[in-house]
DSSP file (Angstrom, degrees, kcal/mol; ACC not computed):
  #  RESIDUE AA STRUCTURE BP1 BP2  ACC     N-H-->O    O-->H-N    N-H-->O    O-->H-N    TCO  KAPPA ALPHA  PHI   PSI    X-CA   Y-CA   Z-CA
    1    1 A M              0   0    0      0, 0.0     2,-0.1     0, 0.0    37,-0.0   0.000 360.0 360.0 360.0 139.2  -12.7 -114.1   77.1
    2    2 A N     >  -     0   0    0      1,-0.1     4,-2.2    86,-0.0     5,-0.2  -0.464 360.0-105.3 -93.7 169.7   -9.3 -115.3   75.9
    3    3 A Y  H  > S+     0   0    0      1,-0.2     4,-2.7     2,-0.2     5,-0.2   0.887 116.8  56.1 -59.4 -41.9   -7.6 -118.6   76.6
    4    4 A E  H  > S+     0   0    0      1,-0.2     4,-2.3     2,-0.2    -1,-0.2   0.913 109.4  45.0 -61.8 -43.1   -5.1 -117.0   79.1
    5    5 A L  H  > S+     0   0    0      2,-0.2     4,-2.2     1,-0.2    -1,-0.2   0.908 113.1  50.7 -67.3 -41.2   -7.9 -115.6   81.3
    6    6 A A  H  X S+     0   0    0     -4,-2.2     4,-2.2     1,-0.2    31,-0.3   0.890 110.7  50.2 -61.6 -38.5   -9.8 -118.8   81.1
    7    7 A K  H  X S+     0   0    0     -4,-2.7     4,-2.9     2,-0.2     5,-0.2   0.905 107.8  52.6 -66.6 -41.2   -6.7 -120.7   82.1
    8    8 A Q  H  X S+     0   0    0     -4,-2.3     4,-1.8     1,-0.2    -2,-0.2   0.910 109.6  49.6 -60.5 -41.7   -6.1 -118.3   85.0
    9    9 A L  H  <>S+     0   0    0     -4,-2.2     5,-2.8     2,-0.2     4,-0.5   0.935 111.7  48.3 -61.1 -46.2   -9.6 -119.0   86.3
   10   10 A T  H ><5S+     0   0    0     -4,-2.2     3,-1.3     1,-0.2    -2,-0.2   0.934 112.8  47.5 -59.6 -47.8   -9.1 -122.7   86.0
   11   11 A E  H 3<5S+     0   0    0     -4,-2.9    -1,-0.2     1,-0.3    -2,-0.2   0.782 108.7  55.3 -66.6 -26.9   -5.8 -122.5   87.9
   12   12 A A  T 3<5S-     0   0    0     -4,-1.8    -1,-0.3    -5,-0.2    -2,-0.2   0.493 124.0-101.1 -85.6  -2.8   -7.3 -120.3   90.6
   13   13 A G  T < 5 +     0   0    0     -3,-1.3    -3,-0.2    -4,-0.5    -2,-0.1   0.685  55.9 171.9  96.1  18.9  -10.1 -122.9   91.3
   14   14 A F      < -     0   0    0     -5,-2.8    -1,-0.2    -6,-0.2    23,-0.1  -0.393  49.6 -93.6 -59.9 137.4  -13.0 -121.4   89.4
   15   15 A P        -     0   0    0      0, 0.0     2,-0.5     0, 0.0    -1,-0.1  -0.323  42.4-135.2 -56.1 126.8  -15.9 -124.0   89.4
   16   16 A Q        -     0   0    0     -3,-0.1     2,-0.0    -6,-0.1    20,-0.0  -0.735  17.9-147.1 -90.8 128.7  -15.6 -126.0   86.2
   17   17 A G        -     0   0    0     -2,-0.5     3,-0.1     1,-0.2    -1,-0.1  -0.136  32.7 -72.6 -83.5-177.8  -18.9 -126.6   84.3
   18   18 A E        -     0   0    0      1,-0.1    -1,-0.2    19,-0.0     2,-0.1  -0.427  64.1 -84.6 -72.4 150.3  -20.0 -129.5   82.3
   19   19 A P  S    S+     0   0    0      0, 0.0     2,-0.3     0, 0.0    -1,-0.1  -0.363  73.1 134.6 -57.1 128.8  -18.3 -130.0   78.9
   20   20 A N  S >  S-     0   0    0     -3,-0.1     3,-1.9    -2,-0.1    -3,-0.0  -0.846  71.9 -61.7-156.5-168.0  -20.2 -127.9   76.3
   21   21 A G  T 3  S+     0   0    0      1,-0.3     0, 0.0    -2,-0.3     0, 0.0   0.599 123.6  65.0 -65.0 -10.6  -19.5 -125.5   73.5
   22   22 A F  T 3  S+     0   0    0      2,-0.0    16,-0.7    16,-0.0    -1,-0.3   0.439  82.1  95.8 -94.0   1.3  -17.7 -123.1   75.8
   23   23 A N  E <   +A   37   0A   0     -3,-1.9     2,-0.3    14,-0.2    14,-0.2  -0.563  49.8 170.8 -87.7 156.2  -14.8 -125.4   76.7
   24   24 A G  E     -A   36   0A   0     12,-2.2    12,-2.1    -2,-0.2     2,-0.4  -0.907  29.1-113.0-151.0 178.1  -11.5 -125.3   74.9
   25   25 A L  E     -A   35   0A   0     -2,-0.3   -22,-0.1    10,-0.2     8,-0.0  -0.958  18.5-150.5-121.6 140.3   -8.0 -126.6   74.9
   26   26 A I  E     -A   34   0A   0      8,-1.8     8,-1.5    -2,-0.4     2,-0.2  -0.939  19.9-126.7-109.2 126.8   -4.8 -124.7   75.6
   27   27 A P  E     -A   33   0A   0      0, 0.0     6,-0.2     0, 0.0     2,-0.2  -0.507  27.8-151.5 -67.1 138.3   -1.6 -125.7   73.9
   28   28 A T    >   -     0   0    0      4,-3.0     3,-1.8    -2,-0.2     0, 0.0  -0.617  28.4-103.3-104.9 169.9    1.1 -126.2   76.5
   29   29 A I  T 3  S+     0   0    0      1,-0.3    -1,-0.1    -2,-0.2     4,-0.0   0.849 121.0  58.1 -60.8 -34.7    4.9 -125.8   76.1
   30   30 A E  T 3  S-     0   0    0      1,-0.1    -1,-0.3     2,-0.0     3,-0.1   0.489 120.6-108.2 -76.2  -0.7    5.3 -129.6   76.0
   31   31 A G  S <  S+     0   0    0     -3,-1.8    -2,-0.1     1,-0.3     2,-0.1   0.443  84.8 117.4  87.7  -1.2    3.0 -129.8   73.1
   32   32 A K        -     0   0    0     -5,-0.1    -4,-3.0     1,-0.0     2,-0.4  -0.365  58.5-129.5 -88.0 174.3    0.2 -131.3   75.2
   33   33 A T  E     -A   27   0A   0     -6,-0.2    -8,-0.0    -2,-0.1    -1,-0.0  -0.948  11.7-158.2-125.7 151.3   -3.1 -129.7   75.8
   34   34 A E  E     -A   26   0A   0     -8,-1.5    -8,-1.8    -2,-0.4     2,-0.1  -0.988  27.2-112.6-126.2 137.9   -5.0 -129.1   79.0
   35   35 A P  E     -A   25   0A   0      0, 0.0     2,-0.4     0, 0.0   -10,-0.2  -0.365  33.7-174.1 -69.1 146.1   -8.7 -128.6   79.2
   36   36 A V  E     -A   24   0A   0    -12,-2.1   -12,-2.2    -2,-0.1     2,-0.4  -0.997  17.3-133.2-141.1 142.9  -10.0 -125.2   80.2
   37   37 A Y  E     -A   23   0A   0     -2,-0.4   -14,-0.2   -31,-0.3   -27,-0.2  -0.811   5.6-154.6-102.4 135.8  -13.5 -124.0   80.9
   38   38 A F        -     0   0    0    -16,-0.7     2,-0.0    -2,-0.4   -35,-0.0  -0.857  19.1-157.6-107.0  95.0  -15.0 -120.8   79.5
   39   39 A P        -     0   0    0      0, 0.0     2,-0.1     0, 0.0    52,-0.1  -0.364  12.7-125.5 -71.2 152.0  -17.7 -119.7   81.9
   40   40 A D     >  -     0   0    0      1,-0.1     4,-2.1    -2,-0.0     3,-0.3  -0.399  33.2 -93.3 -89.0 175.6  -20.5 -117.4   80.6
   41   41 A L  H  > S+     0   0    0      1,-0.2     4,-2.6     2,-0.2     5,-0.2   0.885 123.7  51.8 -59.1 -43.3  -21.4 -114.1   82.2
   42   42 A S  H  > S+     0   0    0      1,-0.2     4,-2.5     2,-0.2    -1,-0.2   0.887 109.8  49.9 -64.4 -37.1  -24.1 -115.5   84.5
   43   43 A E  H  > S+     0   0    0     -3,-0.3     4,-2.3     2,-0.2    -1,-0.2   0.900 110.9  50.1 -65.9 -40.2  -21.8 -118.2   85.8
   44   44 A L  H  X S+     0   0    0     -4,-2.1     4,-1.4     2,-0.2    -2,-0.2   0.935 112.8  45.5 -63.5 -46.6  -19.1 -115.6   86.6
   45   45 A I  H  X S+     0   0    0     -4,-2.6     4,-0.9     1,-0.2     3,-0.3   0.923 113.3  50.1 -63.7 -43.9  -21.5 -113.4   88.4
   46   46 A E  H >< S+     0   0    0     -4,-2.5     3,-0.7     1,-0.2    -1,-0.2   0.886 107.3  54.6 -61.2 -39.2  -23.0 -116.3   90.3
   47   47 A A  H 3< S+     0   0    0     -4,-2.3    -1,-0.2     1,-0.3    -2,-0.2   0.805 102.3  57.2 -67.1 -28.9  -19.5 -117.4   91.3
   48   48 A C  H >< S+     0   0    0     -4,-1.4     3,-1.5    -3,-0.3    -1,-0.3   0.759  90.2 179.3 -70.9 -23.8  -18.8 -114.0   92.8
   49   49 A G  G X<  -     0   0    0     -4,-0.9     3,-1.7    -3,-0.7    -1,-0.2  -0.244  60.5 -10.5  62.5-143.1  -21.8 -114.5   95.0
   50   50 A D  G 3  S+     0   0    0      1,-0.3    -1,-0.3    -3,-0.1    17,-0.1   0.612 127.7  72.7 -66.5 -11.9  -22.7 -111.8   97.5
   51   51 A Q  G <  S+     0   0    0     -3,-1.5    16,-2.6    15,-0.1     2,-0.3   0.718  74.9  95.8 -76.0 -20.0  -19.4 -110.1   96.7
   52   52 A F  E <   +B   66   0B   0     -3,-1.7    14,-0.2    14,-0.2     3,-0.1  -0.559  43.9 166.0 -73.8 131.7  -20.6 -109.0   93.3
   53   53 A I  E     -     0   0B   0     12,-2.9     2,-0.3     1,-0.4    13,-0.2   0.785  51.9 -27.2-110.4 -57.4  -21.9 -105.4   93.3
   54   54 A E  E     -B   65   0B   0     11,-1.3    11,-2.7     2,-0.0     2,-0.4  -0.991  36.8-143.1-160.3 164.8  -22.3 -104.1   89.8
   55   55 A L  E     +B   64   0B   0     -2,-0.3     2,-0.3     9,-0.2     9,-0.2  -0.998  29.8 168.0-133.2 127.5  -21.3 -104.1   86.2
   56   56 A E  E     -B   63   0B   0      7,-2.6     7,-3.1    -2,-0.4     2,-0.5  -0.959  26.8-135.7-141.3 159.7  -21.1 -101.0   84.1
   57   57 A R  E     +B   62   0B   0     -2,-0.3     2,-0.4     5,-0.2     5,-0.2  -0.962  26.4 164.4-118.3 129.8  -19.8  -99.7   80.8
   58   58 A T  E >   -B   61   0B   0      3,-2.4     3,-1.8    -2,-0.5    -2,-0.0  -0.988  66.4 -11.3-142.2 134.3  -18.0  -96.4   80.4
   59   59 A D  T 3  S-     0   0    0     -2,-0.4     3,-0.1     1,-0.3    -1,-0.1   0.868 126.9 -50.4  46.4  51.3  -15.9  -95.2   77.5
   60   60 A H  T 3  S+     0   0    0      1,-0.2     2,-0.3    -3,-0.0    -1,-0.3   0.624 119.5 100.0  67.6  15.5  -15.7  -98.5   75.7
   61   61 A K  E <   -B   58   0B   0     -3,-1.8    -3,-2.4    21,-0.0     2,-0.4  -0.938  63.8-136.7-126.6 153.8  -14.6 -100.4   78.8
   62   62 A W  E     -BC  57  83B   0     21,-2.6    21,-2.0    -2,-0.3     2,-0.4  -0.881  15.8-161.8-107.9 142.2  -16.5 -102.6   81.2
   63   63 A F  E     -BC  56  82B   0     -7,-3.1    -7,-2.6    -2,-0.4     2,-0.4  -0.990   3.9-166.4-126.9 131.2  -16.0 -102.3   85.0
   64   64 A A  E     -BC  55  81B   0     17,-3.0    17,-2.8    -2,-0.4     2,-0.4  -0.960   9.4-163.2-114.7 132.4  -17.1 -104.9   87.6
   65   65 A Q  E     +BC  54  80B   0    -11,-2.7   -12,-2.9    -2,-0.4   -11,-1.3  -0.913  17.4 154.0-118.5 144.9  -17.2 -104.0   91.2
   66   66 A G  E     +BC  52  79B   0     13,-2.1    13,-2.8    -2,-0.4    12,-0.9  -0.980  29.8  47.8-160.7 169.4  -17.2 -106.3   94.2
   67   67 A G  E     -     0   0B   0    -16,-2.6    11,-1.4    -2,-0.3     2,-0.4   0.175  66.5-113.9  73.6 159.7  -16.4 -106.8   97.8
   68   68 A W  E     - C   0  77B   0      9,-0.3     2,-0.5    10,-0.1    -1,-0.1  -0.979  17.1-163.2-132.4 143.6  -17.3 -104.2  100.5
   69   69 A I  E     - C   0  76B   0      7,-2.8     7,-2.9    -2,-0.4     2,-0.5  -0.998  15.5-165.8-119.5 127.5  -15.4 -101.9  102.8
   70   70 A E  E     + C   0  75B   0     -2,-0.5     5,-0.2     5,-0.2     2,-0.2  -0.949  14.7 161.8-115.8 132.2  -17.3 -100.5  105.7
   71   71 A D        -     0   0    0      3,-2.5    -2,-0.0    -2,-0.5     0, 0.0  -0.623  57.7 -71.3-128.9-165.5  -16.2  -97.6  107.8
   72   72 A D  S    S+     0   0    0     -2,-0.2     3,-0.1     1,-0.2    -2,-0.0   0.794 127.6  30.9 -61.9 -29.0  -17.8  -95.2  110.2
   73   73 A C  S    S-     0   0    0      1,-0.2     2,-0.3     0, 0.0    -1,-0.2   0.774 121.3 -13.5-105.0 -28.3  -19.6  -93.3  107.5
   74   74 A C        -     0   0    0      2,-0.0    -3,-2.5    -5,-0.0     2,-0.5  -0.957  53.3-105.4-163.4 176.4  -20.4  -95.6  104.7
   75   75 A R  E     +C   70   0B   0     -2,-0.3    -5,-0.2    -5,-0.2    -7,-0.0  -0.980  40.6 178.5-118.1 125.1  -20.1  -98.9  102.8
   76   76 A Q  E     -C   69   0B   0     -7,-2.9    -7,-2.8    -2,-0.5     2,-0.1  -0.900  36.1 -91.4-130.0 154.7  -18.1  -98.8   99.5
   77   77 A P  E     -C   68   0B   0      0, 0.0    -9,-0.3     0, 0.0   -10,-0.2  -0.380  30.4-160.3 -61.1 142.2  -17.0 -101.2   96.8
   78   78 A H  E     +     0   0B   0    -11,-1.4     2,-0.4   -12,-0.9   -11,-0.2   0.825  69.1  35.5 -94.2 -38.6  -13.6 -102.7   97.6
   79   79 A K  E     -C   66   0B   0    -13,-2.8   -13,-2.1   -12,-0.3     2,-0.4  -0.929  55.3-175.9-122.9 142.6  -12.5 -104.0   94.2
   80   80 A S  E     +C   65   0B   0     -2,-0.4     2,-0.4   -15,-0.2   -15,-0.2  -0.963  10.8 179.8-136.9 120.3  -13.0 -102.6   90.7
   81   81 A E  E     -C   64   0B   0    -17,-2.8   -17,-3.0    -2,-0.4     2,-0.3  -0.918  11.1-150.2-122.4 146.5  -11.8 -104.6   87.7
   82   82 A E  E     +C   63   0B   0     -2,-0.4     2,-0.3   -19,-0.2   -19,-0.2  -0.768  16.2 169.5-116.0 161.0  -12.0 -103.7   84.0
   83   83 A G  E     -C   62   0B   0    -21,-2.0   -21,-2.6    -2,-0.3     6,-0.0  -0.978  46.4-109.9-159.2 166.6  -12.2 -105.6   80.8
   84   84 A A  S    S+     0   0    0     -2,-0.3   -21,-0.1   -23,-0.2    -1,-0.0   0.699 106.3  15.9 -74.1 -20.1  -12.9 -105.3   77.1
   85   85 A N  S  > S-     0   0    0    -23,-0.1     4,-2.1     1,-0.1     5,-0.2  -0.919  91.2 -96.9-145.4 169.0  -16.2 -107.1   77.6
   86   86 A P  H  > S+     0   0    0      0, 0.0     4,-2.4     0, 0.0     5,-0.3   0.891 120.4  53.1 -59.3 -40.7  -18.5 -107.9   80.5
   87   87 A E  H  > S+     0   0    0      1,-0.2     4,-2.5     2,-0.2     5,-0.2   0.912 109.6  48.4 -61.9 -42.9  -17.1 -111.5   80.9
   88   88 A E  H  > S+     0   0    0      2,-0.2     4,-2.4     1,-0.2     5,-0.2   0.915 111.6  49.7 -63.6 -43.5  -13.5 -110.3   81.1
   89   89 A A  H  X S+     0   0    0     -4,-2.1     4,-1.7     1,-0.2   -25,-0.2   0.928 115.3  42.1 -62.6 -45.9  -14.4 -107.6   83.7
   90   90 A V  H  X S+     0   0    0     -4,-2.4     4,-2.7     2,-0.2    -1,-0.2   0.860 112.4  54.9 -72.8 -33.9  -16.3 -110.1   85.9
   91   91 A A  H  X S+     0   0    0     -4,-2.5     4,-2.2    -5,-0.3    -2,-0.2   0.927 110.1  45.9 -62.6 -44.3  -13.6 -112.8   85.4
   92   92 A T  H  X S+     0   0    0     -4,-2.4     4,-2.1     2,-0.2    -1,-0.2   0.837 111.2  53.7 -69.4 -30.2  -10.9 -110.5   86.6
   93   93 A L  H  X S+     0   0    0     -4,-1.7     4,-2.3    -5,-0.2    -2,-0.2   0.935 107.3  50.6 -64.6 -45.4  -13.1 -109.4   89.5
   94   94 A W  H  X S+     0   0    0     -4,-2.7     4,-1.2     1,-0.2    -2,-0.2   0.922 110.7  49.7 -58.4 -43.1  -13.5 -113.1   90.5
   95   95 A L  H  < S+     0   0    0     -4,-2.2     3,-0.3     1,-0.2    -1,-0.2   0.900 110.8  49.5 -62.0 -40.2   -9.7 -113.5   90.4
   96   96 A A  H  < S+     0   0    0     -4,-2.1    -1,-0.2     1,-0.2    -2,-0.2   0.846 112.0  48.2 -67.4 -33.2   -9.3 -110.4   92.6
   97   97 A L  H  < S+     0   0    0     -4,-2.3    -1,-0.2     1,-0.2    -2,-0.2   0.661 117.6  42.8 -79.8 -16.4  -11.8 -111.7   95.1
   98   98 A H  S  < S-     0   0    0     -4,-1.2    -1,-0.2    -3,-0.3    -2,-0.1  -0.540  80.3-177.0-128.0  65.3  -10.1 -115.1   95.2
   99   99 A P        -     0   0    0      0, 0.0    -3,-0.1     0, 0.0    -4,-0.0  -0.287  34.0-104.9 -65.3 148.2   -6.4 -114.5   95.3
  100  100 A K              0   0    0      1,-0.1   -88,-0.1    -5,-0.1    -2,-0.0  -0.483 360.0 360.0 -68.9 141.9   -4.1 -117.5   95.2
  101  101 A P              0   0    0      0, 0.0    -1,-0.1     0, 0.0    -3,-0.0   0.510 360.0 360.0 -68.7 360.0   -2.5 -118.2   98.7
């Protein structure tokens, strides 16, 4: 996961973990830094909760699916997000499931 995606998660209200080796600092325009949390894959999946459906790899990309749409005939995934790695895919899924107001 890159800094920009971790920052987007932080700004969107992703639960922040305890300081550990996965935390980092992002330089800001003013030259200051702001803390940002880098969640691991299990934290990302847990944060999606019951909305998380699956994670799969196809053709060198990872896809995370979540949310449900139910109609008269079936129940289908509502969101599908991709990433270069599993963490990126699930992080972008969490962002899609938790849009900013």
